[in-house]
BALUM-833820 format. One record per residue (C-alpha): residue number from 1; residue in one letter; chain; y, x, z. Coordinates in pm, 1 decimal. Example, Ala and Ser with C-alpha at 12.3 -4.5 7.8 and 13.67 -1.06 7.14 Angstrom:
<sites>
SITE  num  residuo  cadena        c2        c1        c3
SITE    1        A       A    -450.0    1230.0     780.0
SITE    2        S       A    -106.0    1367.0     714.0
</sites>
This chain:
<sites>
SITE  num  residuo  cadena        c2        c1        c3
SITE    1        M       A       0.0       0.0       0.0
SITE    2        I       A     354.5     117.3     -70.7
SITE    3        E       A     683.5     -16.1      59.8
SITE    4        S       A    1028.6      26.1     -86.9
SITE    5        P       A    1226.4     287.2     108.7
SITE    6        Y       A    1538.4      76.2      61.1
SITE    7        K       A    1641.4    -212.2     285.0
SITE    8        V       A    1915.2    -468.3     232.0
SITE    9        D       A    2057.9    -743.7     450.2
SITE   10        I       A    2006.6   -1091.3     307.0
SITE   11        P       A    2272.5   -1347.3     401.2
SITE   12        K       A    2144.7   -1660.2     577.1
SITE   13        T       A    2324.5   -1910.8     360.4
SITE   14        D       A    2291.9   -2122.0      47.1
SITE   15        V       A    2338.3   -2006.7    -313.2
SITE   16        V       A    2673.4   -2182.4    -361.8
SITE   17        S       A    2826.3   -2036.5     -45.0
SITE   18        F       A    2689.3   -1694.1    -143.5
SITE   19        V       A    2852.5   -1712.5    -487.3
SITE   20        F       A    3192.4   -1822.0    -358.5
SITE   21        S       A    3208.0   -1585.1     -61.5
SITE   22        T       A    3412.9   -1323.7    -250.8
SITE   23        P       A    3632.1   -1156.4      11.5
SITE   24        T       A    3953.4   -1094.5    -184.8
SITE   25        E       A    4190.1   -1346.4    -338.7
SITE   26        N       A    4252.8   -1120.2    -639.3
SITE   27        S       A    3886.1   -1121.3    -736.9
SITE   28        R       A    3875.7   -1500.1    -701.1
SITE   29        E       A    4167.1   -1552.8    -937.7
SITE   30        A       A    4071.9   -1300.4   -1207.8
SITE   31        P       A    3879.3   -1431.3   -1511.5
SITE   32        Q       A    3511.3   -1350.3   -1464.4
SITE   33        Y       A    3316.9   -1581.6   -1693.6
SITE   34        F       A    3374.6   -1542.3   -2068.5
SITE   35        D       A    3245.1   -1703.1   -2385.8
SITE   36        A       A    3116.6   -1405.7   -2588.5
SITE   37        T       A    3188.0   -1590.6   -2915.4
SITE   38        G       A    3548.6   -1654.8   -2811.7
SITE   39        P       A    3661.6   -1447.0   -2511.6
SITE   40        S       A    3982.3   -1648.4   -2474.9
SITE   41        K       A    3758.8   -1919.9   -2331.2
SITE   42        C       A    3704.7   -1812.2   -1973.2
SITE   43        F       A    3744.6   -1913.5   -1610.5
SITE   44        S       A    3779.9   -1747.2   -1273.5
SITE   45        L       A    3569.3   -1782.5    -961.6
SITE   46        A       A    3838.9   -2000.3    -805.4
SITE   47        Q       A    3840.7   -2229.3   -1109.7
SITE   48        A       A    3460.8   -2239.8   -1107.4
SITE   49        E       A    3461.6   -2353.8    -745.5
SITE   50        G       A    3692.7   -2641.4    -835.5
SITE   51        Y       A    3472.3   -2747.1   -1127.6
SITE   52        V       A    3161.0   -2723.9    -909.8
SITE   53        K       A    3312.6   -2950.6    -645.7
SITE   54        Q       A    3416.3   -3206.0    -908.7
SITE   55        F       A    3066.6   -3217.3   -1058.6
SITE   56        A       A    2877.2   -3208.4    -727.4
SITE   57        R       A    3084.1   -3489.1    -582.9
SITE   58        G       A    3022.3   -3684.8    -903.9
SITE   59        L       A    2647.0   -3650.1    -857.4
SITE   60        E       A    2681.1   -3786.6    -505.2
SITE   61        V       A    2889.4   -4081.9    -625.5
SITE   62        M       A    2634.3   -4171.6    -894.6
SITE   63        G       A    2372.7   -4197.9    -619.6
SITE   64        L       A    2170.1   -3877.8    -635.5
SITE   65        Q       A    2010.1   -3786.2    -303.5
SITE   66        P       A    1922.0   -3445.9    -152.0
SITE   67        N       A    1618.8   -3291.0    -327.8
SITE   68        D       A    1653.2   -3511.6    -635.6
SITE   69        K       A    1583.6   -3310.4    -951.9
SITE   70        V       A    1833.4   -3248.7   -1232.9
SITE   71        L       A    1691.8   -3112.5   -1559.4
SITE   72        L       A    1886.3   -2916.2   -1821.6
SITE   73        Y       A    1768.9   -2893.9   -2183.0
SITE   74        S       A    2011.5   -2667.2   -2365.2
SITE   75        N       A    2071.0   -2321.7   -2504.2
SITE   76        N       A    2321.7   -2100.1   -2325.2
SITE   77        R       A    2678.4   -2218.2   -2270.0
SITE   78        L       A    2980.3   -2091.7   -2078.6
SITE   79        F       A    2964.1   -2374.6   -1824.1
SITE   80        F       A    2596.1   -2325.8   -1740.7
SITE   81        P       A    2672.9   -2164.7   -1399.9
SITE   82        V       A    2907.5   -2452.2   -1314.8
SITE   83        L       A    2628.6   -2700.0   -1384.6
SITE   84        L       A    2373.1   -2500.6   -1183.1
SITE   85        W       A    2599.2   -2450.9    -881.3
SITE   86        G       A    2715.2   -2811.6    -897.3
SITE   87        V       A    2358.3   -2938.4    -876.4
SITE   88        L       A    2291.6   -2712.8    -576.1
SITE   89        A       A    2620.9   -2809.5    -409.3
SITE   90        A       A    2505.7   -3172.4    -426.9
SITE   91        R       A    2190.5   -3059.5    -240.2
SITE   92        C       A    1979.8   -3141.6    -544.3
SITE   93        I       A    1720.6   -2921.2    -715.8
SITE   94        F       A    1782.2   -2766.1   -1057.6
SITE   95        T       A    1522.9   -2720.0   -1330.3
SITE   96        A       A    1567.7   -2613.8   -1692.2
SITE   97        A       A    1347.3   -2665.3   -1996.4
SITE   98        S       A    1330.1   -2402.4   -2267.4
SITE   99        P       A    1566.1   -2489.1   -2555.2
SITE  100        S       A    1267.9   -2435.1   -2786.7
SITE  101        A       A    1056.8   -2696.3   -2604.0
SITE  102        S       A     898.1   -2965.4   -2819.3
SITE  103        I       A     917.1   -3337.7   -2743.2
SITE  104        S       A     580.5   -3333.8   -2564.2
SITE  105        E       A     667.9   -3018.1   -2367.9
SITE  106        L       A     999.5   -3165.7   -2257.5
SITE  107        E       A     828.1   -3494.2   -2173.3
SITE  108        F       A     582.6   -3305.6   -1950.4
SITE  109        Q       A     855.1   -3121.1   -1760.8
SITE  110        I       A    1071.4   -3429.9   -1706.2
SITE  111        S       A     768.0   -3613.7   -1571.5
SITE  112        H       A     620.4   -3330.7   -1364.7
SITE  113        S       A     951.8   -3232.4   -1204.7
SITE  114        D       A    1037.2   -3596.8   -1124.5
SITE  115        A       A    1379.4   -3544.0   -1281.1
SITE  116        K       A    1629.5   -3818.1   -1198.3
SITE  117        L       A    1898.0   -3686.5   -1434.6
SITE  118        V       A    1861.2   -3509.2   -1771.6
SITE  119        L       A    2139.9   -3315.7   -1940.7
SITE  120        A       A    2087.0   -3209.2   -2302.3
SITE  121        S       A    2306.4   -3014.9   -2541.8
SITE  122        P       A    2420.4   -3204.0   -2855.5
SITE  123        D       A    2179.3   -3015.2   -3081.3
SITE  124        R       A    1883.5   -3108.0   -2856.3
SITE  125        L       A    1985.7   -3467.1   -2792.1
SITE  126        N       A    1745.0   -3636.8   -3035.3
SITE  127        I       A    1446.5   -3458.3   -2882.5
SITE  128        A       A    1564.1   -3548.4   -2532.4
SITE  129        L       A    1611.4   -3912.3   -2632.9
SITE  130        E       A    1257.4   -3930.7   -2769.8
SITE  131        A       A    1108.1   -3766.4   -2458.7
SITE  132        V       A    1294.4   -4004.5   -2228.0
SITE  133        S       A    1187.2   -4300.5   -2441.6
SITE  134        R       A     819.7   -4198.8   -2432.3
SITE  135        L       A     836.4   -4185.7   -2052.9
SITE  136        G       A     984.8   -4533.5   -2040.2
SITE  137        L       A    1298.0   -4408.4   -1864.0
SITE  138        D       A    1638.3   -4571.6   -1893.1
SITE  139        Q       A    1877.3   -4384.2   -2123.0
SITE  140        E       A    2132.4   -4402.7   -1843.6
SITE  141        C       A    1962.9   -4095.7   -1693.9
SITE  142        L       A    2061.3   -3887.3   -1998.5
SITE  143        F       A    2397.3   -3712.6   -2045.2
SITE  144        V       A    2531.6   -3467.5   -2303.4
SITE  145        F       A    2590.9   -3113.4   -2177.9
SITE  146        S       A    2861.1   -2912.8   -2353.9
SITE  147        D       A    3155.0   -2693.4   -2266.9
SITE  148        P       A    3461.5   -2910.5   -2189.5
SITE  149        D       A    3656.5   -2791.2   -2495.0
SITE  150        E       A    3356.8   -2756.5   -2727.7
SITE  151        D       A    3400.7   -2888.8   -3081.9
SITE  152        L       A    3140.9   -3163.3   -3122.4
SITE  153        S       A    3258.8   -3288.4   -3462.8
SITE  154        Q       A    2958.0   -3133.8   -3639.8
SITE  155        Y       A    2724.9   -3371.6   -3459.4
SITE  156        K       A    2671.7   -3738.5   -3530.6
SITE  157        P       A    2880.8   -3971.3   -3315.5
SITE  158        L       A    2744.3   -3921.6   -2965.2
SITE  159        K       A    2632.2   -4252.6   -2818.9
SITE  160        L       A    2572.2   -4103.0   -2476.3
SITE  161        P       A    2833.9   -3995.4   -2221.0
SITE  162        L       A    2933.1   -3634.1   -2163.8
SITE  163        W       A    2836.0   -3476.1   -1833.4
SITE  164        T       A    3205.0   -3424.2   -1758.7
SITE  165        S       A    3236.6   -3802.8   -1730.9
SITE  166        L       A    3058.9   -3759.6   -1397.0
SITE  167        W       A    3325.3   -3522.3   -1263.7
SITE  168        R       A    3548.4   -3662.9    -991.3
SITE  169        P       A    3927.7   -3611.5   -1006.4
SITE  170        E       A    4070.2   -3289.0    -862.7
SITE  171        D       A    4268.6   -3466.0    -591.8
SITE  172        E       A    3955.0   -3645.2    -470.6
SITE  173        V       A    3767.1   -3320.3    -403.0
SITE  174        Q       A    4051.5   -3124.7    -243.0
SITE  175        S       A    3906.1   -3178.3     104.3
SITE  176        W       A    3542.0   -3219.3      -2.0
SITE  177        S       A    3288.2   -2939.5      44.6
SITE  178        W       A    2914.4   -2895.3      13.1
SITE  179        K       A    2682.6   -2882.8     313.2
SITE  180        K       A    2628.4   -2516.8     396.2
SITE  181        I       A    2299.8   -2359.5     503.1
SITE  182        T       A    2345.0   -2149.2     816.1
SITE  183        S       A    1993.1   -2042.1     919.4
SITE  184        Y       A    1715.1   -1834.6     765.7
SITE  185        E       A    1465.8   -2111.1     837.5
SITE  186        E       A    1658.4   -2366.1     632.0
SITE  187        A       A    1732.0   -2116.8     352.8
SITE  188        K       A    1361.8   -2028.4     326.4
SITE  189        E       A    1246.6   -2390.9     322.1
SITE  190        T       A    1510.5   -2547.7      97.1
SITE  191        T       A    1412.1   -2540.7    -269.5
SITE  192        A       A    1701.7   -2461.0    -502.0
SITE  193        I       A    1532.4   -2427.9    -840.1
SITE  194        I       A    1202.1   -2518.3   -1001.1
SITE  195        N       A    1134.9   -2272.4   -1283.0
SITE  196        Y       A     838.9   -2337.7   -1508.2
SITE  197        S       A     593.2   -2060.8   -1595.8
SITE  198        S       A     557.2   -1974.2   -1962.1
SITE  199        G       A     223.7   -2152.1   -2001.3
SITE  200        T       A      74.5   -1879.9   -2221.4
SITE  201        T       A    -279.3   -1950.7   -2096.6
SITE  202        G       A    -255.8   -2313.3   -1980.6
SITE  203        I       A     -28.1   -2591.6   -1860.5
SITE  204        P       A     303.5   -2457.2   -1722.2
SITE  205        K       A     337.4   -2459.7   -1343.9
SITE  206        G       A     653.2   -2548.6   -1153.8
SITE  207        V       A     759.0   -2250.5    -940.7
SITE  208        E       A     969.3   -2341.7    -637.3
SITE  209        I       A    1248.2   -2090.4    -574.0
SITE  210        T       A    1437.1   -2135.2    -248.1
SITE  211        H       A    1798.3   -2052.2    -169.6
SITE  212        Y       A    1667.0   -1753.2      27.4
SITE  213        N       A    1460.4   -1632.7    -271.8
SITE  214        A       A    1752.1   -1653.0    -514.6
SITE  215        I       A    1998.5   -1478.9    -283.6
SITE  216        A       A    1745.9   -1208.7    -192.1
SITE  217        N       A    1674.8   -1120.8    -554.7
SITE  218        S       A    2047.7   -1114.6    -633.5
SITE  219        V       A    2116.1    -876.9    -344.2
SITE  220        Q       A    1823.8    -656.2    -450.2
SITE  221        L       A    1954.5    -624.6    -806.1
SITE  222        L       A    2311.5    -562.7    -691.0
SITE  223        Y       A    2185.3    -284.6    -465.3
SITE  224        K       A    2002.5    -111.1    -750.9
SITE  225        R       A    2303.6    -138.5    -978.0
SITE  226        A       A    2523.6      15.5    -708.3
SITE  227        M       A    2282.2     307.4    -662.6
SITE  228        V       A    2409.7     472.9    -980.8
SITE  229        A       A    2762.0     499.6    -838.6
SITE  230        D       A    2652.8     764.4    -588.4
SITE  231        T       A    2488.0     999.7    -838.5
SITE  232        P       A    2637.7    1296.5   -1028.9
SITE  233        N       A    2661.8    1087.1   -1346.3
SITE  234        G       A    2806.4     792.1   -1158.7
SITE  235        R       A    3070.4    1001.9    -984.0
SITE  236        S       A    3154.9    1174.0   -1313.3
SITE  237        R       A    3206.4     840.9   -1489.8
SITE  238        K       A    3432.1     718.4   -1210.1
SITE  239        E       A    3636.6    1039.2   -1215.5
SITE  240        R       A    3687.1    1019.2   -1592.1
SITE  241        L       A    3801.3     657.7   -1567.9
SITE  242        D       A    4030.2     727.6   -1271.9
SITE  243        N       A    4194.6    1019.1   -1453.4
SITE  244        S       A    4228.9     841.0   -1786.1
SITE  245        G       A    4506.0     610.1   -1674.3
SITE  246        E       A    4326.8     319.8   -1842.1
SITE  247        R       A    4343.1     -14.0   -1666.1
SITE  248        W       A    4151.0    -217.1   -1922.1
SITE  249        L       A    3809.5    -117.5   -2054.4
SITE  250        A       A    3635.2    -282.8   -2348.1
SITE  251        P       A    3341.1     -54.2   -2430.6
SITE  252        L       A    3193.9     -67.6   -2779.1
SITE  253        P       A    2816.2     -86.1   -2826.3
SITE  254        I       A    2818.3     289.1   -2894.2
SITE  255        A       A    2873.8     331.8   -2518.4
SITE  256        I       A    2530.7     187.8   -2438.5
SITE  257        E       A    2319.6     441.7   -2249.6
SITE  258        T       A    2021.6     236.2   -2130.3
SITE  259        V       A    1833.1     -65.1   -2265.8
SITE  260        V       A    1600.8    -255.7   -2031.2
SITE  261        S       A    1283.4    -422.6   -2160.5
SITE  262        G       A    1080.2    -688.4   -1983.0
SITE  263        S       A     845.3    -986.9   -2033.2
SITE  264        A       A     558.8    -778.6   -2178.8
SITE  265        P       A     439.4    -415.7   -2162.7
SITE  266        L       A     619.3    -168.5   -2389.0
SITE  267        S       A     444.5     155.0   -2481.2
SITE  268        P       A     645.4     482.2   -2482.4
SITE  269        E       A     563.1     522.6   -2852.6
SITE  270        L       A     696.5     180.0   -2946.4
SITE  271        G       A    1000.1     231.5   -2723.5
SITE  272        R       A    1087.3     555.4   -2901.8
SITE  273        L       A    1032.8     390.8   -3239.9
SITE  274        V       A    1276.4     109.8   -3154.0
SITE  275        A       A    1529.8     356.2   -3013.3
SITE  276        N       A    1516.4     570.7   -3327.4
SITE  277        M       A    1551.2     270.7   -3558.8
SITE  278        Y       A    1823.2      70.8   -3387.3
SITE  279        L       A    1997.6     270.0   -3115.3
SITE  280        C       A    2232.3     565.7   -3093.7
SITE  281        P       A    2097.4     913.2   -3010.4
SITE  282        G       A    2051.3     964.5   -2637.9
SITE  283        V       A    1996.1     596.9   -2557.3
SITE  284        T       A    1693.2     544.8   -2334.5
SITE  285        I       A    1472.0     238.9   -2298.9
SITE  286        R       A    1357.7     150.9   -1948.3
SITE  287        Q       A    1110.1    -113.9   -1841.2
SITE  288        G       A    1150.6    -359.2   -1558.1
SITE  289        W       A     896.7    -596.7   -1410.1
SITE  290        G       A     915.3    -943.9   -1271.7
SITE  291        L       A     748.0   -1281.6   -1275.7
SITE  292        T       A     865.0   -1639.3   -1249.5
SITE  293        E       A     698.8   -1630.4    -907.0
SITE  294        T       A     916.7   -1335.7    -793.1
SITE  295        T       A    1236.3   -1528.4    -878.1
SITE  296        C       A    1320.1   -1272.0   -1146.1
SITE  297        S       A    1273.5    -901.8   -1072.8
SITE  298        I       A    1028.9    -714.5    -849.9
SITE  299        S       A    1071.2    -356.5    -975.2
SITE  300        G       A    1288.4    -149.3   -1205.3
SITE  301        F       A    1489.6     166.6   -1254.4
SITE  302        A       A    1848.6     249.2   -1175.8
SITE  303        P       A    2034.8     349.2   -1497.3
SITE  304        D       A    2015.4     723.2   -1430.1
SITE  305        D       A    1650.3     737.6   -1320.3
SITE  306        E       A    1419.5     962.2   -1522.5
SITE  307        D       A    1099.0     819.5   -1670.4
SITE  308        D       A     859.0     880.7   -1959.1
SITE  309        G       A     854.9     513.6   -2058.0
SITE  310        R       A     520.9     415.9   -1905.6
SITE  311        A       A     625.4     278.3   -1567.4
SITE  312        V       A     818.0     -36.7   -1474.0
SITE  313        G       A    1010.5     130.0   -1194.2
SITE  314        W       A    1028.9     139.1    -818.5
SITE  315        L       A     997.6    -168.0    -601.4
SITE  316        N       A    1308.8    -364.6    -517.1
SITE  317        P       A    1446.5    -323.0    -163.2
SITE  318        N       A    1250.4    -504.6     112.1
SITE  319        C       A     941.3    -528.7    -112.2
SITE  320        A       A     585.0    -397.4     -84.1
SITE  321        A       A     291.6    -364.5    -323.4
SITE  322        K       A     -76.1    -281.9    -314.4
SITE  323        I       A    -363.2    -253.4    -559.7
SITE  324        A       A    -650.0    -496.0    -501.3
SITE  325        P       A    -989.3    -399.9    -647.9
SITE  326        I       A   -1146.8    -634.9    -901.0
SITE  327        E       A   -1521.5    -689.4    -889.8
SITE  328        D       A   -1728.6    -615.2   -1200.4
SITE  329        R       A   -1437.1    -446.5   -1373.5
SITE  330        D       A   -1450.9     -89.3   -1502.1
SITE  331        F       A   -1116.2      81.2   -1558.9
SITE  332        S       A   -1254.6     433.4   -1598.3
SITE  333        D       A   -1089.6     472.2   -1939.1
SITE  334        V       A    -741.1     403.5   -1799.2
SITE  335        T       A    -550.1     726.2   -1736.9
SITE  336        S       A    -390.8     670.0   -1397.5
SITE  337        G       A    -394.1    1009.5   -1226.9
SITE  338        D       A    -485.4     962.3    -862.3
SITE  339        G       A    -395.8     593.9    -851.7
SITE  340        A       A    -663.3     326.3    -832.4
SITE  341        V       A    -646.0      57.5   -1100.8
SITE  342        G       A    -666.5    -308.5   -1004.1
SITE  343        E       A    -468.1    -628.5    -961.2
SITE  344        I       A    -118.1    -567.2    -829.7
SITE  345        W       A     -21.1    -770.2    -523.1
SITE  346        V       A     343.4    -780.7    -415.7
SITE  347        S       A     538.0    -918.6    -121.9
SITE  348        G       A     905.2    -954.5     -44.9
SITE  349        P       A    1185.7   -1201.5      26.4
SITE  350        N       A    1202.4   -1303.5    -340.2
SITE  351        I       A     843.8   -1435.0    -356.9
SITE  352        M       A     831.2   -1805.5    -443.0
SITE  353        K       A     784.7   -2084.0    -192.2
SITE  354        G       A     488.4   -2213.8    -394.2
SITE  355        Y       A     387.3   -2419.8    -696.9
SITE  356        Y       A     542.8   -2765.1    -707.5
SITE  357        K       A     283.8   -3037.8    -646.7
SITE  358        N       A      -0.1   -2784.7    -664.5
SITE  359        S       A    -102.3   -2667.9    -318.0
SITE  360        K       A    -448.9   -2563.7    -438.3
SITE  361        V       A    -320.8   -2305.3    -685.7
SITE  362        T       A     -54.9   -2196.9    -435.0
SITE  363        S       A    -324.8   -2115.9    -178.1
SITE  364        E       A    -518.8   -1922.9    -442.6
SITE  365        T       A    -213.2   -1722.0    -545.2
SITE  366        I       A     -45.3   -1652.5    -208.8
SITE  367        V       A    -251.6   -1449.5      40.2
SITE  368        E       A    -155.7   -1381.8     402.3
SITE  369        A       A    -288.8   -1037.1     501.9
SITE  370        D       A    -178.7    -707.7     660.7
SITE  371        G       A     127.8    -876.7     804.1
SITE  372        H       A     249.8    -961.4     453.5
SITE  373        R       A     266.2   -1271.8     239.4
SITE  374        W       A     112.0   -1133.6     -80.3
SITE  375        L       A     155.3   -1273.1    -429.9
SITE  376        R       A    -142.2   -1208.9    -655.7
SITE  377        T       A      47.1   -1124.2    -974.1
SITE  378        G       A    -242.1   -1135.5   -1219.8
SITE  379        D       A    -113.3    -807.0   -1363.1
SITE  380        I       A    -346.4    -508.0   -1385.6
SITE  381        G       A    -199.6    -168.1   -1310.6
SITE  382        Y       A    -166.6     121.9   -1071.7
SITE  383        I       A      86.8     314.4    -866.6
SITE  384        D       A     163.7     660.8   -1003.7
SITE  385        S       A     228.2     978.5    -805.7
SITE  386        R       A     599.8     899.5    -774.5
SITE  387        G       A     538.5     555.6    -628.5
SITE  388        C       A     631.0     379.5    -953.5
SITE  389        I       A     429.6      84.3   -1080.2
SITE  390        V       A     252.7     105.4   -1417.0
SITE  391        I       A     127.4    -213.4   -1584.6
SITE  392        V       A    -188.5    -204.1   -1796.1
SITE  393        D       A    -219.4    -572.2   -1893.4
SITE  394        R       A    -268.1    -924.5   -1764.1
SITE  395        L       A    -591.2    -996.2   -1576.9
SITE  396        K       A    -655.3   -1317.7   -1770.2
SITE  397        E       A    -592.4   -1143.2   -2102.6
SITE  398        L       A    -826.3    -845.4   -2058.6
SITE  399        I       A   -1115.8    -842.4   -2303.7
SITE  400        K       A   -1456.1    -743.5   -2166.5
SITE  401        V       A   -1670.5    -567.4   -2427.9
SITE  402        K       A   -2019.9    -489.0   -2297.5
SITE  403        G       A   -1878.8    -425.9   -1949.8
SITE  404        L       A   -1583.4    -217.1   -2071.4
SITE  405        Q       A   -1222.0    -334.1   -2049.9
SITE  406        V       A    -986.5    -368.8   -2346.1
SITE  407        A       A    -616.0    -430.7   -2285.0
SITE  408        P       A    -471.6    -636.3   -2573.8
SITE  409        A       A    -121.9    -497.1   -2513.1
SITE  410        E       A    -240.7    -142.6   -2584.1
SITE  411        L       A    -378.0    -238.5   -2925.6
SITE  412        E       A     -82.8    -464.4   -3009.0
SITE  413        Q       A     171.6    -194.1   -2939.8
SITE  414        F       A     -17.3      54.8   -3156.5
SITE  415        L       A     -44.9    -195.4   -3443.5
SITE  416        L       A     331.3    -246.2   -3433.1
SITE  417        T       A     384.9     120.8   -3516.4
SITE  418        H       A     246.8      54.7   -3867.8
SITE  419        S       A     533.2      36.5   -4116.3
SITE  420        D       A     393.4    -275.8   -4285.2
SITE  421        V       A     320.3    -473.1   -3966.4
SITE  422        A       A     595.2    -710.7   -3853.7
SITE  423        D       A     411.4    -857.1   -3554.4
SITE  424        A       A      65.8    -857.2   -3401.1
SITE  425        A       A    -145.7   -1014.4   -3128.8
SITE  426        V       A    -494.8    -933.9   -3003.1
SITE  427        I       A    -735.3   -1172.4   -2829.6
SITE  428        G       A   -1099.8   -1170.6   -2727.1
SITE  429        A       A   -1320.4   -1331.1   -2992.0
SITE  430        K       A   -1635.4   -1490.6   -2850.0
SITE  431        L       A   -1909.3   -1407.0   -3097.6
SITE  432        D       A   -2289.8   -1372.7   -3078.1
SITE  433        G       A   -2282.7   -1421.6   -2701.6
SITE  434        G       A   -2032.1   -1141.5   -2648.1
SITE  435        E       A   -1659.4   -1075.3   -2665.5
SITE  436        Y       A   -1481.2    -847.2   -2913.1
SITE  437        P       A   -1116.8    -762.7   -2995.2
SITE  438        R       A    -966.7    -970.3   -3275.2
SITE  439        A       A    -626.3    -897.2   -3428.0
SITE  440        F       A    -379.1   -1142.3   -3577.5
SITE  441        V       A    -126.4    -959.9   -3792.9
SITE  442        V       A     198.8   -1063.3   -3958.5
SITE  443        R       A     268.1    -853.5   -4266.9
SITE  444        K       A     605.4    -727.1   -4372.7
SITE  445        E       A     662.4    -716.7   -4747.5
SITE  446        G       A     389.8    -455.6   -4791.5
SITE  447        I       A      27.8    -518.5   -4882.5
SITE  448        V       A    -149.0    -374.0   -4580.0
SITE  449        T       A    -516.5    -472.9   -4586.9
SITE  450        E       A    -773.5    -570.7   -4326.5
SITE  451        I       A    -956.8    -241.6   -4380.6
SITE  452        E       A    -637.6     -42.3   -4320.2
SITE  453        I       A    -574.7    -224.7   -3992.9
SITE  454        F       A    -935.7    -187.3   -3881.5
SITE  455        N       A    -943.4     185.9   -3962.2
SITE  456        M       A    -607.2     240.2   -3793.8
SITE  457        I       A    -758.7     126.7   -3464.9
SITE  458        K       A   -1093.1     296.3   -3532.8
SITE  459        E       A    -931.0     637.6   -3578.2
SITE  460        K       A    -730.2     609.5   -3255.7
SITE  461        F       A    -951.5     432.4   -3002.0
SITE  462        A       A   -1302.0     427.3   -2856.4
SITE  463        P       A   -1561.5     199.5   -3026.7
SITE  464        H       A   -1536.6     -81.7   -2769.8
SITE  465        K       A   -1168.8    -120.5   -2865.9
SITE  466        W       A   -1232.8    -149.8   -3238.4
SITE  467        L       A   -1137.7    -480.5   -3401.3
SITE  468        T       A   -1498.3    -592.3   -3431.4
SITE  469        G       A   -1385.6    -953.0   -3390.9
SITE  470        G       A   -1199.5    -932.3   -3720.3
SITE  471        V       A    -848.2    -900.0   -3859.4
SITE  472        Y       A    -657.7   -1214.9   -3955.1
SITE  473        F       A    -328.5   -1223.8   -4143.6
SITE  474        I       A     -99.6   -1510.5   -4042.2
SITE  475        S       A     260.5   -1611.9   -4104.5
SITE  476        S       A     380.4   -1584.6   -3743.5
SITE  477        I       A     256.8   -1512.2   -3392.5
SITE  478        P       A     302.7   -1807.1   -3153.3
SITE  479        R       A     534.1   -1689.4   -2876.2
SITE  480        T       A     727.6   -1835.9   -2586.9
SITE  481        G       A    1106.1   -1830.1   -2577.7
SITE  482        S       A    1089.4   -1502.8   -2383.7
SITE  483        G       A     861.3   -1340.8   -2641.9
SITE  484        K       A     522.0   -1365.9   -2470.3
SITE  485        V       A     222.8   -1420.8   -2696.9
SITE  486        M       A      74.1   -1768.8   -2655.7
SITE  487        R       A    -286.2   -1656.4   -2698.9
SITE  488        R       A    -431.7   -2001.8   -2636.7
SITE  489        Y       A    -302.2   -2105.0   -2981.4
SITE  490        L       A    -495.7   -1825.7   -3154.7
SITE  491        P       A    -857.3   -1917.2   -3247.0
SITE  492        S       A   -1126.2   -1712.2   -3072.5
SITE  493        G       A   -1424.3   -1853.5   -3263.5
SITE  494        G       A   -1552.8   -1768.9   -3609.7
SITE  495        N       A   -1764.8   -1500.4   -3769.7
SITE  496        K       A   -1768.8   -1140.4   -3655.1
SITE  497        K       A   -1611.6    -886.7   -3891.1
SITE  498        T       A   -1468.4   -1164.8   -4104.1
SITE  499        T       A   -1262.6   -1070.5   -4408.8
SITE  500        S       A   -1109.2   -1412.7   -4461.0
SITE  501        V       A    -743.4   -1483.8   -4410.4
SITE  502        A       A    -665.4   -1724.6   -4129.6
SITE  503        K       A    -417.4   -1998.4   -4210.1
SITE  504        L       A    -252.9   -2110.6   -3886.4
</sites>
């Protein structure tokens, strides 16, 4: 077991009070939230607090009760934080559906979350209307979410009210305030957000994130960002800025020094390939690690940390990790130095409260042991000699070939180094009573063949990792909004060593 050497104090409060607890008046009045497509559209923290109070009070007036759910179905917009904080200020629970969700997927989340209010962006309104209709809900629960000054002329006449119609007048909320959380017990028990897992291997699960979880993860990330200030590079940057006389800084993309990758493993080779193709010389790619169940992040690097591209960083402050052995699994071919390979368990203040309406899976995923509340991550990996975490693959995605393990991510990342491969995914094909790696490949404009792909893997890897399950060329790899491969949509049946082209 390892524990982070860093400790941070976590405020015993609610998310809204945490956000608006900025100590100086100057920082409250300065613009802080900008529309990247039109930076003149912006608002300050003080303005945001006013908007939040108007919206939260409006939710109370319309009859929403504490712990009622409010669902957002929209792509990103400037006023997203106002909506989120307003829901929490009304003591309700926020949940968001992916903007790429289909009608049936949205219908599932509205139903499963017990949403009382649905807000959809204008471009997603028809899908939201159909989902609400299928559930037999009254359209009065549906409002249009947009920025207050957004041009909506490109859309058909909107027959539903804007969410701003719920806002109460400024003078009405002058003396109104949200109910503040003042104890750790309440912060740890009060759900703020229900985030839904990606559902790459099954039905998405609702992950309950408390006010304590959200604040803890924010403080952890702020601490890591601040670490760079007290390093030689950090002090040098500050000195150059202080001596320059500049009071306004608008860095161009050429100033980028570090790019952070997440959501799926990234090999050092693929990282270097991306850096050479798209980034300026000297730019490094770092990996971070997190799960829906850890609020967001559980490990990562500070900007100036050195790494060879294999690890996902050091644990966040106040966190611990250990490697749990997995029965009947042989990881002897994984190069891990002195570290044992197994399922990574983590604990910390940012670990979820549990799965919404699913106590059985919660009890299977959360384990109380060694004085810790462990989350079984389902990720396979090890801890290297520095104390950094290295991810091998997902437990549920590992392919077992005659007792030997094959990590799909390893093969996928190597396939992506081929100049004529645009995308790739590997699954376990169940054939002749066994399991074998099968690749699904998206071609670029070239004419790469099945034999080329098969031999590419054959020349690099041991026989149990060869694509004995076949190579299929398809038009696109099914992925979630965050880029994870949805392997359950890729067929695992069929003939071994097939040469046919799959049409998905």
